[in-house]
MARLO-245578 format. One line per field, with one value per residue: residue number from 1; residue in one letter; x, y, z of N, C-alpha, C in turn. Coordinates in nm, 4 decimals, padded with zeros to 6 digits. Layout:
i = [NUM,...] $
aa = [A,...] $
n_xx = [X,...] $
n_yy = [Y,...] $
n_zz = [Z,...] $
ca_xx = [X,...] $
ca_yy = [Y,...] $
ca_zz = [Z,...] $
c_xx = [X,...] $
c_yy = [Y,...] $
c_zz = [Z,...] $
***
This chain:
i = [1,2,3,4,5,6,7,8,9,10,11,12,13,14,15,16,17,18,19,20,21,22,23,24,25,26,27,28,29,30,31,32,33,34,35,36,37,38,39,40,41,42,43,44,45,46,47,48,49,50,51,52,53,54,55,56,57,58,59,60,61,62,63,64,65,66,67,68,69,70,71,72,73,74,75,76,77,78,79,80,81,82,83,84,85,86,87,88,89,90,91,92,93,94,95,96,97,98,99,100,101,102,103,104,105,106,107,108,109,110,111,112,113,114,115,116,117,118,119,120,121,122,123,124,125,126,127,128,129,130,131,132,133,134,135,136,137,138,139,140,141,142,143,144,145,146,147,148,149,150,151,152,153,154,155,156,157,158,159,160,161,162,163,164,165,166,167,168,169,170,171,172,173,174,175,176,177,178,179,180,181,182,183,184,185,186,187,188,189,190,191,192,193,194,195,196,197,198,199,200,201,202,203,204,205,206,207,208,209,210,211,212,213,214,215,216,217,218,219,220,221,222,223,224,225,226,227,228,229,230,231,232,233,234,235,236,237,238,239,240,241,242,243,244,245,246,247,248,249,250,251,252,253,254,255,256,257,258,259,260,261,262,263,264,265] $
aa = [X,X,X,X,X,X,X,X,X,X,X,X,X,X,X,X,X,X,X,X,X,X,X,X,X,X,X,X,X,X,X,X,X,X,X,X,X,X,X,X,X,X,X,X,X,X,X,X,X,X,X,X,X,X,X,X,X,X,X,X,X,X,X,X,X,X,X,X,X,X,X,X,X,X,X,X,X,X,X,X,X,X,X,X,X,X,X,X,X,X,X,X,X,X,X,X,X,X,X,X,X,X,X,X,X,X,X,X,X,X,X,X,X,X,X,X,X,X,X,X,X,X,X,X,X,X,X,X,X,X,X,X,X,X,X,X,X,X,X,X,X,X,X,X,X,X,X,X,X,X,X,X,X,X,X,X,X,X,X,X,X,X,X,X,X,X,X,X,X,X,X,X,X,X,X,X,X,X,X,X,X,X,X,X,X,X,X,X,X,X,X,X,X,X,X,X,X,X,X,X,X,X,X,X,X,X,X,X,X,X,X,X,X,X,X,X,X,X,X,X,X,X,X,X,X,X,X,X,X,X,X,X,X,X,X,X,X,X,X,X,X,X,X,X,X,X,X,X,X,X,X,X,X,X,X,X,X,X,X,X,X,X,X,X,X] $
n_xx = [-02.0058,-01.9591,-02.2167,-02.3299,-02.2529,-02.2748,-02.5600,-02.6949,-02.6905,-02.4844,-02.2995,-02.2350,-02.1249,-01.8971,-01.7487,-01.6868,-01.5335,-01.3124,-01.2094,-01.1245,-00.9480,-00.7695,-00.6770,-00.5402,-00.3296,-00.1986,-00.0924,00.1040,00.2600,00.3652,00.5090,00.7114,00.8889,01.0353,01.1831,01.0173,00.8644,00.5680,00.4072,00.3286,00.2172,-00.0171,-00.1511,-00.2141,-00.3524,-00.5749,-00.7021,-00.7733,-00.9229,-01.1507,-01.2586,-01.3092,-01.5043,-01.7239,-01.7724,-01.8485,-02.0729,-02.2422,-02.2743,-02.3861,-02.6289,-02.7446,-02.7393,-02.9203,-03.1622,-03.1283,-03.0845,-03.0407,-02.8085,-02.6426,-02.4892,-02.2846,-02.1243,-02.0050,-01.8761,-01.6907,-01.5285,-01.4329,-01.2585,-01.0690,-00.9487,-00.8626,-00.6751,-00.4791,-00.4086,-00.2880,-00.0779,00.1003,00.1769,00.3493,00.6115,00.9004,00.8303,00.7497,00.5048,00.3110,00.0444,-00.1132,-00.1034,-00.2104,-00.4732,-00.5813,-00.5756,-00.7287,-00.9651,-01.0227,-01.0322,-01.2027,-01.3866,-01.4947,-01.6039,-01.8052,-01.9766,-02.0560,-02.1752,-02.3721,-02.5368,-02.6148,-02.7740,-02.6761,-02.5741,-02.7673,-02.9193,-02.9979,-02.8879,-02.8207,-02.7316,-02.5429,-02.3348,-02.2180,-02.1416,-01.9921,-01.7800,-01.6529,-01.5372,-01.3623,-01.1964,-01.0593,-00.9532,-00.7714,-00.6059,-00.4865,-00.3696,-00.1759,-00.0230,00.0692,00.2354,00.4163,00.5294,00.6485,00.8226,01.0142,01.1162,01.2344,01.4331,01.5824,01.6888,01.8210,02.0652,02.0494,01.8470,01.9485,02.1375,02.0142,01.8867,02.1191,02.2034,02.0229,01.7440,01.4010,01.2444,01.0041,01.0206,01.2408,01.1556,00.9522,00.9391,00.9188,00.6951,00.4879,00.5333,00.4530,00.1984,00.0734,00.1337,-00.0126,-00.2599,-00.2927,-00.4482,-00.7140,-00.7709,-00.7447,-00.9691,-01.1727,-01.1340,-01.1617,-01.4221,-01.7076,-01.5955,-01.3642,-01.4279,-01.7237,-01.8567,-01.9284,-02.1610,-02.3230,-02.4027,-02.5224,-02.7449,-02.8694,-02.9440,-03.1260,-03.3314,-03.3313,-03.3335,-03.1544,-03.0292,-03.0195,-02.8728,-02.6290,-02.5644,-02.5236,-02.3316,-02.1184,-02.1309,-02.0433,-01.7826,-01.6718,-01.6929,-01.5210,-01.2678,-01.2661,-01.2558,-01.0201,-00.8258,-00.8393,-00.7438,-00.5002,-00.3880,-00.4034,-00.2456,00.0082,00.0631,00.0985,00.2912,00.5098,00.5622,00.6091,00.8392,01.0746,01.2887,01.2243,01.4572,01.4985,01.6105,01.6409,01.4343,01.3645,01.5419,01.7527,01.7205,01.5944,01.3316,01.0275,00.7689] $
n_yy = [09.0168,09.2536,09.3134,09.4349,09.7077,09.7615,09.8133,09.8215,09.6235,09.6904,09.8464,09.6650,09.4650,09.5909,09.6293,09.3767,09.2937,09.4580,09.3710,09.1009,09.1575,09.2891,09.0809,08.9169,09.0687,09.0765,08.8225,08.8405,09.0428,08.8915,08.7087,08.8638,08.8920,08.6906,08.7392,08.7178,08.8735,08.9686,09.1915,09.3949,09.2407,09.1001,09.3288,09.4428,09.2061,09.1918,09.4336,09.4246,09.1957,09.2820,09.4893,09.3512,09.1461,09.2827,09.4287,09.2080,09.1131,09.3351,09.3155,09.0548,09.1236,09.2705,09.0890,08.8952,08.9852,08.9666,08.7885,08.4325,08.3464,08.5422,08.4657,08.2753,08.4433,08.5966,08.3838,08.3177,08.5543,08.5240,08.3125,08.4090,08.6020,08.4250,08.2896,08.5119,08.5554,08.3245,08.3279,08.5203,08.3714,08.2043,08.2660,08.2925,08.0831,07.9894,08.1298,08.1294,08.2653,08.1785,07.9019,07.8737,07.9876,07.8275,07.5725,07.5980,07.6640,07.4329,07.2559,07.3533,07.4810,07.2901,07.1028,07.2627,07.2958,07.0499,06.9423,07.1180,07.0693,06.8152,06.8692,06.8663,07.1056,07.3816,07.5938,07.8571,08.1702,08.2256,07.9817,07.8942,08.0956,08.1016,07.8228,07.7704,07.9595,07.8689,07.6102,07.7277,07.8797,07.6900,07.5422,07.7301,07.7715,07.5034,07.4926,07.6995,07.5590,07.3470,07.4593,07.6064,07.3908,07.2467,07.4215,07.4622,07.1932,07.1467,07.3559,07.2801,07.0275,07.0843,07.0017,06.7244,06.6937,06.8019,06.6359,06.4053,06.4723,06.5082,06.2383,06.1507,06.1484,06.2223,06.5428,06.5750,06.3289,06.3693,06.5525,06.4224,06.2899,06.5126,06.6500,06.4829,06.4602,06.7171,06.7155,06.5177,06.6507,06.8891,06.8037,06.7454,06.9035,06.9052,06.6316,06.5971,06.7496,06.6092,06.3795,06.4844,06.5905,06.6814,06.5841,06.7373,06.9757,07.1735,07.2681,07.5889,07.5679,07.3634,07.4655,07.7055,07.5910,07.4557,07.6735,07.8018,07.6425,07.3861,07.0137,06.8550,06.5991,06.6016,06.8402,06.7557,06.5580,06.6932,06.8723,06.7087,06.6429,06.8918,06.9066,06.6832,06.7737,06.9756,06.8529,06.7032,06.9059,07.0449,06.8374,06.7812,07.0318,07.0491,06.8222,06.8998,07.1377,07.0269,06.8733,07.0834,07.2557,07.0963,07.1059,07.3522,07.3979,07.3788,07.4871,07.5211,07.3810,07.1889,07.2670,07.3348,07.5628,07.6668,07.8170,07.8657,08.1864,08.2949,08.5063,08.5029,08.6960] $
n_zz = [27.1245,26.9616,26.8729,27.0558,27.0383,26.7781,26.5928,26.3431,26.0359,25.8414,25.9722,26.1652,26.0051,25.9119,26.1242,26.2211,25.9929,26.0137,26.2536,26.2015,26.0156,26.1437,26.3155,26.1228,26.0545,26.2883,26.3003,26.0752,26.1810,26.3931,26.2465,26.1312,26.3322,26.2947,26.0848,25.8395,25.6095,25.5179,25.5065,25.3164,25.1228,25.2475,25.3172,25.0821,24.9887,25.1635,25.1276,24.8445,24.8545,25.0174,24.8849,24.6327,24.7058,24.7924,24.5647,24.4007,24.5484,24.4939,24.2276,24.1915,24.3073,24.1023,23.8997,23.9756,23.8882,23.6183,23.3035,23.2850,23.1517,23.1726,23.3895,23.2843,23.1699,23.3793,23.4992,23.3134,23.3254,23.5751,23.5369,23.3700,23.5531,23.7434,23.5977,23.5578,23.8146,23.9002,23.7231,23.8436,24.0614,23.9437,23.8722,23.6540,23.4845,23.1601,22.9519,23.1337,23.1867,22.9928,23.0184,23.2603,23.2459,23.0405,23.1643,23.3954,23.2795,23.1308,23.3484,23.5839,23.4163,23.2499,23.4176,23.5585,23.3300,23.2498,23.5029,23.5192,23.2938,23.3569,23.5519,23.8032,23.9194,23.9780,23.7400,23.8196,23.8978,24.1630,24.2606,24.0656,24.0358,24.3015,24.3458,24.1116,24.1283,24.3645,24.2486,24.0565,24.2190,24.3755,24.1740,24.0772,24.3001,24.2943,24.0694,24.0886,24.3082,24.1541,23.9517,24.0918,24.2345,24.0247,23.8996,24.1277,24.1497,23.9109,23.8929,24.0964,24.0064,23.7708,23.6651,23.6434,23.4639,23.2273,23.1837,23.1168,22.8851,22.7378,22.7096,22.5281,22.6068,22.5761,22.5886,22.7349,22.8845,23.0376,23.2291,23.3524,23.5966,23.7744,23.6994,23.7543,24.0469,24.1087,24.0358,24.2150,24.4616,24.4595,24.4686,24.7241,24.9380,24.8349,24.8532,25.1139,25.2110,25.1419,25.2953,25.5501,25.5629,25.7163,25.9708,26.0459,25.9428,25.8631,25.5755,25.4169,25.2422,25.3068,25.5557,25.4787,25.3424,25.5567,25.7022,25.5376,25.5468,25.4199,25.4131,25.6467,25.5835,25.2998,25.2646,25.3691,25.1844,24.9456,25.0027,24.9985,24.7349,24.6363,24.7260,24.6046,24.3339,24.3532,24.4034,24.1391,23.9437,24.0255,24.0096,23.7203,23.6323,23.7260,23.6027,23.3263,23.3469,23.3991,23.1773,22.9770,23.0761,23.0726,22.7897,22.7405,22.8775,22.7449,22.4633,22.1061,22.0207,22.2050,22.4622,22.7976,22.9402,23.1897,23.4676,23.7371,23.8766,23.6498,23.5582,23.4271,23.3226] $
ca_xx = [-01.9774,-01.9647,-02.3456,-02.3693,-02.2182,-02.3152,-02.6824,-02.7095,-02.5985,-02.3627,-02.2013,-02.1601,-02.0227,-01.7679,-01.6736,-01.6354,-01.4146,-01.1975,-01.1546,-01.0666,-00.8338,-00.6620,-00.6275,-00.4628,-00.2069,-00.1136,-00.0142,00.2211,00.3759,00.4547,00.6001,00.8150,00.9843,01.1279,01.2506,00.9283,00.8027,00.4481,00.3178,00.2860,00.1294,-00.1222,-00.2137,-00.2895,-00.4711,-00.6937,-00.7679,-00.8395,-01.0254,-01.2712,-01.3307,-01.3714,-01.6006,-01.8218,-01.8069,-01.9212,-02.1975,-02.3401,-02.2974,-02.4858,-02.7754,-02.7943,-02.7548,-03.0359,-03.2744,-03.0698,-03.1146,-02.9406,-02.6985,-02.5252,-02.3953,-02.1850,-02.0152,-01.9315,-01.7836,-01.5782,-01.4543,-01.3565,-01.1562,-00.9671,-00.9026,-00.7866,-00.5337,-00.3909,-00.3510,-00.1986,00.0446,00.1759,00.2482,00.4380,00.7233,01.0066,00.7784,00.7174,00.3527,00.2344,-00.0805,-00.1757,-00.1108,-00.3011,-00.5935,-00.6315,-00.5878,-00.8548,-01.0932,-01.0454,-01.0813,-01.3059,-01.5069,-01.5676,-01.6978,-01.9256,-02.0580,-02.1140,-02.2532,-02.5046,-02.6271,-02.6830,-02.8689,-02.6120,-02.5616,-02.8681,-02.8704,-03.0147,-02.7579,-02.7960,-02.6618,-02.4450,-02.2231,-02.1343,-02.0684,-01.8907,-01.6685,-01.5745,-01.4590,-01.2744,-01.0962,-00.9912,-00.8770,-00.6700,-00.5031,-00.4328,-00.2794,-00.0702,00.0574,00.1266,00.3292,00.5290,00.6260,00.7253,00.9315,01.1085,01.1774,01.3126,01.5348,01.6628,01.7413,01.8623,02.1780,02.0024,01.7587,02.0215,02.2241,01.9149,01.8915,02.2441,02.2089,01.9145,01.5937,01.3063,01.2290,00.8990,01.0685,01.3512,01.0885,00.8215,00.9119,00.8749,00.5449,00.4157,00.5402,00.3884,00.0474,00.0441,00.1312,-00.1117,-00.4002,-00.3148,-00.5391,-00.8477,-00.7934,-00.7676,-01.0794,-01.2589,-01.1171,-01.1887,-01.5435,-01.7955,-01.5214,-01.2893,-01.5079,-01.8572,-01.8279,-02.0417,-02.2659,-02.4060,-02.4314,-02.6123,-02.8616,-02.9379,-03.0050,-03.2344,-03.4536,-03.3135,-03.3318,-03.0135,-02.9706,-02.9902,-02.7667,-02.5067,-02.5213,-02.5018,-02.2077,-02.0190,-02.1327,-01.9641,-01.6397,-01.6228,-01.6772,-01.3801,-01.1764,-01.2648,-01.2043,-00.8667,-00.7479,-00.8339,-00.6691,-00.3651,-00.3292,-00.3767,-00.1377,00.1372,00.0793,00.1243,00.4196,00.6214,00.6042,00.6595,00.9654,01.1930,01.2900,01.2236,01.5775,01.4850,01.6980,01.5616,01.4070,01.3437,01.6558,01.7740,01.7416,01.5228,01.1881,00.9606,00.6468] $
ca_yy = [09.1417,09.3564,09.3454,09.5248,09.8332,09.8216,09.7606,09.8036,09.5197,09.7486,09.8752,09.5500,09.3865,09.6653,09.6235,09.2301,09.3002,09.5297,09.2876,08.9878,09.2126,09.3242,08.9425,08.8737,09.1655,09.0416,08.7000,08.9010,09.0894,08.7699,08.6407,08.9537,08.8627,08.5762,08.7907,08.6694,08.9864,08.9705,09.2996,09.4468,09.1185,09.0879,09.4525,09.4307,09.1128,09.2273,09.5520,09.3722,09.0905,09.3273,09.5682,09.2602,09.0639,09.3822,09.4502,09.0833,09.1149,09.4295,09.2564,08.9539,09.1883,09.3098,08.9685,08.8356,09.0401,08.9451,08.6509,08.3195,08.3442,08.6438,08.3927,08.2237,08.5670,08.6230,08.2801,08.3344,08.6556,08.4770,08.2125,08.5071,08.6608,08.3205,08.2840,08.6227,08.5358,08.2007,08.3746,08.5851,08.2730,08.1064,08.3477,08.2065,07.9825,08.0692,08.1174,08.1002,08.2950,08.0977,07.7770,07.8706,08.0086,07.7150,07.4696,07.6428,07.6537,07.2919,07.1789,07.4086,07.5105,07.1615,07.0476,07.3473,07.2952,06.9233,06.9309,07.2173,07.0013,06.7044,06.9033,06.8697,07.2327,07.4549,07.7008,07.9747,08.2458,08.2068,07.8615,07.8818,08.1724,08.0667,07.6973,07.7725,08.0431,07.7741,07.5407,07.8149,07.9242,07.5839,07.4978,07.8406,07.7222,07.3832,07.5237,07.7614,07.4620,07.2712,07.5296,07.6351,07.2774,07.1929,07.5028,07.4425,07.0673,07.1488,07.4252,07.1834,06.9039,07.1179,06.9112,06.5824,06.7029,06.8232,06.5031,06.3076,06.5252,06.4964,06.1107,06.1259,06.1226,06.3329,06.6710,06.5420,06.2221,06.4230,06.6264,06.3591,06.2588,06.6325,06.6843,06.3655,06.4906,06.8356,06.6785,06.4632,06.7375,06.9927,06.7543,06.7051,06.9900,06.8537,06.5155,06.6043,06.8172,06.5034,06.2914,06.5599,06.6487,06.6406,06.5630,06.8492,07.1054,07.1766,07.3924,07.6985,07.5404,07.2889,07.5544,07.7915,07.5174,07.4355,07.7953,07.8369,07.5266,07.2432,06.8957,06.8267,06.4764,06.6475,06.9349,06.6799,06.4959,06.8007,06.9266,06.6057,06.6564,07.0107,06.8856,06.5890,06.8551,07.0681,06.7633,06.6650,07.0370,07.0592,06.7331,06.8092,07.1482,07.0113,06.7339,06.9922,07.2252,06.9614,06.8445,07.2034,07.3039,07.0130,07.1403,07.5119,07.4134,07.3660,07.5632,07.4348,07.3118,07.1099,07.3314,07.3675,07.7334,07.7039,07.7988,07.9505,08.3240,08.3438,08.5386,08.5429,08.7447] $
ca_zz = [27.1892,26.8852,26.8326,27.1581,27.0069,26.6467,26.5792,26.2055,25.9820,25.7672,26.0858,26.2314,25.9092,25.8835,26.2509,26.1983,25.8906,26.0794,26.3788,26.1388,25.9392,26.2524,26.3585,26.0308,26.0650,26.4029,26.2634,25.9948,26.2763,26.4657,26.1415,26.1115,26.4238,26.2510,25.9545,25.7368,25.5667,25.4337,25.5379,25.2009,25.0472,25.3072,25.3370,24.9613,24.9700,25.2338,25.0652,24.7271,24.8982,25.0846,24.7775,24.5312,24.7435,24.8085,24.4374,24.3522,24.5989,24.4348,24.0845,24.2004,24.3153,23.9792,23.8154,24.0191,23.7958,23.4771,23.2340,23.3397,23.0697,23.2328,23.4864,23.2198,23.1442,23.5042,23.5449,23.2260,23.3578,23.7032,23.4877,23.3136,23.6650,23.8061,23.5371,23.5879,23.9707,23.8889,23.6566,23.9374,24.1477,23.8661,23.8230,23.6074,23.4029,23.0278,22.9054,23.2535,23.1860,22.8915,23.0687,23.3844,23.2121,22.9694,23.2536,23.4764,23.1970,23.1080,23.4703,23.6410,23.3189,23.1878,23.5411,23.5708,23.2253,23.2503,23.5966,23.4970,23.1981,23.4216,23.6560,23.9476,23.9478,23.9259,23.6515,23.8709,23.9246,24.3089,24.2745,23.9659,24.0507,24.4230,24.3231,24.0108,24.1717,24.4377,24.1677,23.9959,24.2955,24.4153,24.0571,24.0573,24.3855,24.2618,23.9595,24.1467,24.3643,24.0480,23.8815,24.1793,24.2686,23.9133,23.8777,24.2352,24.1268,23.7884,23.9218,24.1817,23.9395,23.6337,23.6164,23.6121,23.3571,23.1296,23.1598,23.0572,22.7475,22.6520,22.6741,22.4435,22.6554,22.5291,22.6981,22.8428,22.9680,23.1410,23.3475,23.3858,23.7401,23.8426,23.6737,23.8434,24.1778,24.1330,24.0286,24.3399,24.5727,24.4250,24.5180,24.8779,25.0032,24.7805,24.8966,25.2637,25.2263,25.1245,25.4058,25.6625,25.5480,25.8319,26.0966,26.0899,25.8969,25.7839,25.4917,25.3993,25.1480,25.3964,25.6680,25.4168,25.3140,25.6862,25.7583,25.4351,25.5686,25.3611,25.4712,25.6963,25.5033,25.1643,25.2615,25.3905,25.0666,24.8343,25.0499,24.9454,24.5980,24.5917,24.7619,24.4973,24.2175,24.3763,24.3570,24.0178,23.8879,24.0667,23.9362,23.5633,23.6186,23.7578,23.4947,23.2035,23.3570,23.4007,23.0484,22.9214,23.1196,23.0147,22.6516,22.7463,22.9550,22.6556,22.3390,22.0020,22.0094,22.3168,22.5642,22.9084,22.9625,23.3442,23.5070,23.8529,23.8491,23.5440,23.6061,23.3011,23.3718] $
c_xx = [-01.9945,-02.1228,-02.4085,-02.3534,-02.2618,-02.4508,-02.7238,-02.6139,-02.4749,-02.2771,-02.1455,-02.0898,-01.8946,-01.6754,-01.6079,-01.5234,-01.2941,-01.1273,-01.0708,-00.9311,-00.7314,-00.5847,-00.5183,-00.3183,-00.1274,-00.0320,00.1075,00.3115,00.4338,00.5505,00.7155,00.9222,01.0906,01.1763,01.1496,00.8492,00.6957,00.3518,00.2422,00.1901,00.0084,-00.2099,-00.2958,-00.3797,-00.5806,-00.7812,-00.8453,-00.9421,-01.1668,-01.3318,-01.3870,-01.4956,-01.7335,-01.8718,-01.8913,-02.0545,-02.3071,-02.3739,-02.4068,-02.6204,-02.8264,-02.8197,-02.8712,-03.1657,-03.2344,-03.1018,-03.0233,-02.8264,-02.5978,-02.4421,-02.2781,-02.0767,-01.9376,-01.8362,-01.6514,-01.4842,-01.3709,-01.2421,-01.0440,-00.8822,-00.8260,-00.6536,-00.4513,-00.3213,-00.2477,-00.0691,00.1462,00.2543,00.3411,00.5448,00.8383,00.9554,00.7183,00.5674,00.2698,00.0794,-00.1647,-00.2019,-00.2128,-00.4416,-00.6604,-00.6599,-00.6905,-00.9828,-01.1353,-01.0924,-01.2060,-01.4281,-01.5812,-01.6689,-01.8196,-02.0258,-02.1271,-02.2073,-02.3824,-02.5784,-02.6867,-02.7654,-02.8188,-02.5905,-02.6869,-02.8430,-02.9191,-02.8996,-02.7211,-02.7068,-02.5332,-02.3216,-02.1374,-02.0750,-01.9688,-01.7746,-01.5991,-01.4922,-01.3461,-01.1615,-01.0119,-00.8965,-00.7570,-00.5709,-00.4182,-00.3267,-00.1395,00.0363,00.1250,00.2647,00.4512,00.6294,00.7118,00.8597,01.0504,01.1883,01.2741,01.4342,01.6434,01.7515,01.7752,01.9812,02.1349,01.9092,01.8457,02.1171,02.1387,01.9091,01.9905,02.2523,02.0815,01.7696,01.5216,01.2778,01.1274,00.9418,01.1495,01.2698,00.9759,00.8109,00.8787,00.7310,00.4473,00.4093,00.4405,00.2362,00.0103,00.0402,00.0227,-00.2512,-00.4081,-00.4254,-00.6817,-00.8824,-00.8188,-00.9033,-01.1854,-01.2481,-01.1676,-01.3364,-01.6534,-01.7451,-01.4556,-01.3645,-01.6412,-01.8703,-01.9719,-02.1702,-02.3717,-02.4698,-02.5478,-02.7484,-02.9455,-03.0015,-03.1287,-03.3496,-03.4267,-03.3089,-03.1701,-02.9471,-02.9362,-02.8853,-02.6353,-02.4476,-02.4595,-02.3650,-02.0994,-02.0336,-02.0390,-01.8127,-01.5905,-01.6043,-01.5517,-01.2737,-01.1556,-01.1920,-01.0582,-00.7771,-00.7321,-00.7417,-00.5303,-00.2968,-00.3099,-00.2584,00.0023,00.1697,00.1388,00.2597,00.5358,00.6601,00.6688,00.8049,01.0871,01.1730,01.2784,01.3406,01.6039,01.5815,01.6072,01.5622,01.4049,01.4793,01.6607,01.7883,01.6538,01.3751,01.1198,00.8070,00.5297] $
c_yy = [09.2757,09.4082,09.4280,09.6712,09.8786,09.7455,09.7297,09.6963,09.5598,09.7753,09.7570,09.4585,09.4605,09.6532,09.4814,09.2243,09.3619,09.4441,09.1682,09.0415,09.2332,09.1766,08.8907,08.9489,09.1119,08.9238,08.7358,08.9534,08.9978,08.7178,08.7238,08.9481,08.7665,08.6098,08.7406,08.7836,08.9596,09.0774,09.3608,09.3592,09.1155,09.2077,09.4599,09.3469,09.1320,09.3331,09.4998,09.2846,09.1558,09.4124,09.4646,09.1962,09.1532,09.4200,09.3403,09.0812,09.2104,09.3842,09.1620,09.0008,09.2208,09.1821,08.8912,08.8645,09.0330,08.8154,08.5636,08.3254,08.4342,08.5644,08.3396,08.3341,08.5766,08.5090,08.2707,08.4517,08.6077,08.3773,08.3069,08.5579,08.5602,08.2822,08.3823,08.5947,08.4327,08.2290,08.4504,08.4990,08.1914,08.1749,08.2423,08.0999,08.0540,08.0462,08.0941,08.1510,08.2047,07.9536,07.7637,07.9018,07.8989,07.6026,07.4851,07.6297,07.5209,07.2287,07.2302,07.4371,07.3859,07.0956,07.1187,07.3198,07.1446,06.8984,07.0240,07.1471,06.8878,06.7362,06.9040,07.0073,07.3131,07.5726,07.8333,08.0394,08.2441,08.0806,07.8490,07.9577,08.1211,07.9220,07.6947,07.8558,07.9544,07.6763,07.6060,07.8473,07.8186,07.5405,07.5989,07.8047,07.6213,07.4112,07.6001,07.6712,07.3772,07.3320,07.5556,07.5076,07.2293,07.2770,07.4731,07.3124,07.0796,07.2320,07.3506,07.0745,06.9589,07.0307,06.7645,06.5853,06.7158,06.7092,06.4015,06.3528,06.4964,06.3395,06.0580,06.0995,06.2527,06.4241,06.6279,06.4354,06.2571,06.4957,06.5429,06.3330,06.3897,06.6676,06.5934,06.4086,06.6262,06.8167,06.6213,06.5510,06.8359,06.9311,06.7119,06.7813,06.9371,06.7177,06.5183,06.6740,06.7010,06.4050,06.3518,06.6089,06.5887,06.5992,06.6740,06.9685,07.0717,07.2926,07.4626,07.6542,07.4608,07.3770,07.6433,07.7220,07.4976,07.5585,07.8252,07.7337,07.4026,07.1415,06.8663,06.7092,06.5247,06.7615,06.8723,06.6152,06.5899,06.8535,06.8261,06.6181,06.7788,06.9746,06.7831,06.6658,06.9243,06.9633,06.7193,06.7872,07.0420,06.9699,06.7379,06.9313,07.1277,06.9211,06.8121,07.0797,07.1533,06.9168,06.9732,07.2533,07.2230,07.0469,07.2870,07.5121,07.4077,07.4516,07.4688,07.3449,07.2097,07.1479,07.3716,07.5203,07.7574,07.6877,07.8887,08.1034,08.3831,08.3685,08.5847,08.5802,08.7146] $
c_zz = [27.0946,26.8513,26.9451,27.1263,26.8652,26.6075,26.4247,26.1434,25.8952,25.8744,26.1479,26.1417,25.9145,26.0118,26.2537,26.1075,25.9473,26.1981,26.3084,26.0712,26.0380,26.3225,26.2511,26.0283,26.1808,26.3713,26.1612,26.0857,26.3499,26.3743,26.1335,26.2019,26.3918,26.1173,25.8255,25.7214,25.4740,25.4427,25.4173,25.1245,25.1167,25.3133,25.1905,24.9382,25.0481,25.1653,24.9356,24.7614,24.9452,24.9486,24.6654,24.5700,24.7596,24.6665,24.3687,24.4186,24.5357,24.2849,24.1000,24.2292,24.2027,23.8988,23.8546,23.9349,23.6412,23.4335,23.2873,23.2831,23.0865,23.3241,23.4204,23.1784,23.2615,23.5390,23.4388,23.2529,23.4869,23.6402,23.4446,23.4248,23.7340,23.7376,23.5540,23.7334,23.9701,23.8213,23.7484,24.0370,24.0782,23.8002,23.7766,23.5076,23.2855,23.0077,23.0270,23.2639,23.0987,22.9558,23.1798,23.3491,23.1383,23.0761,23.3485,23.3907,23.1611,23.2351,23.5345,23.5425,23.2792,23.3130,23.5620,23.4454,23.2253,23.3746,23.5868,23.3860,23.2657,23.5229,23.8110,24.0069,23.8942,23.8322,23.6996,23.9103,24.0723,24.3271,24.1757,23.9908,24.1858,24.4160,24.2210,24.0489,24.2854,24.3550,24.1083,24.0925,24.3529,24.2953,24.0515,24.1705,24.3564,24.1574,24.0016,24.2133,24.2692,23.9901,23.9776,24.2160,24.1469,23.8956,23.9825,24.1935,24.0153,23.7977,24.0090,24.1130,23.7839,23.5886,23.5542,23.4670,23.2170,23.0907,23.0817,22.9092,22.6725,22.6241,22.5905,22.4728,22.5838,22.6263,22.7853,22.9248,23.0658,23.2564,23.3858,23.5255,23.8176,23.8149,23.7484,23.9875,24.2108,24.1214,24.1603,24.4525,24.5595,24.4660,24.6620,24.9411,24.9627,24.8518,25.0579,25.3082,25.2222,25.2458,25.5312,25.6726,25.6502,25.9476,26.1358,26.0488,25.8459,25.7103,25.4645,25.3323,25.2494,25.5100,25.6032,25.3825,25.4182,25.7181,25.6612,25.4696,25.4924,25.4601,25.5249,25.6104,25.3733,25.1574,25.2894,25.2544,24.9622,24.8665,24.9956,24.8015,24.5542,24.6087,24.6556,24.3639,24.2234,24.3316,24.1998,23.9265,23.9086,23.9900,23.7906,23.5424,23.6289,23.6430,23.3554,23.2178,23.3503,23.2502,22.9746,22.9376,23.0694,22.8710,22.6581,22.8121,22.8644,22.5209,22.2388,21.9640,22.1129,22.4294,22.6714,22.9305,23.1129,23.4066,23.6410,23.8147,23.7278,23.6015,23.4783,23.3611,23.2715] $
***
């Protein structure tokens, strides 16, 4: 219906964005009736998301005429930005930015590098940036889930952990059950994406390839490749994140740092 009133692509896009933003705000207003207040978070997220994606689109337009190595610089900047966002979702955890950035770089960065060298990901910026950004974004979300679950479990079991330490258990051993639980929980979305692929959802990569004239069979296979890479990047990120947070959860004197009410930025 919107295309009946907005003929130009820019005007139509703005109208579509306004409608979807309004739908998101309605959900938040419904949640407010249950004393769940997300208004400011959503407003800021919508504004930032719109500005950022338009900026990235403009940058990509410039990069298409730039050398291919510039794609690596943009992906590195995305990893740093992902680490910053993950830090904000990991309040109360020491060295959250360093852990998040290093984990995402090891997880998503290594998968991007290896798959590019093997030819699974094309080095053309039009392929490298969109696919690389998907791996980084999913690794960021997985890292956030990992750290949040670990923090919640450690705070809920502070007494048990300190008792184990008092009985002579090693620091990493005392929090091992909670790091394992956070690792498993963080990968639920990635595993469910693999399970539901082609049944519940047809992701954008496949749709884009079909619209560009690619073979439906090859588009389907490559979509599986992308989702499998997402799982690999997410799994490696969560694994590195849980290993690092076990070390930073204690002082050099082997005292637990993560406690209720503590917020380390």
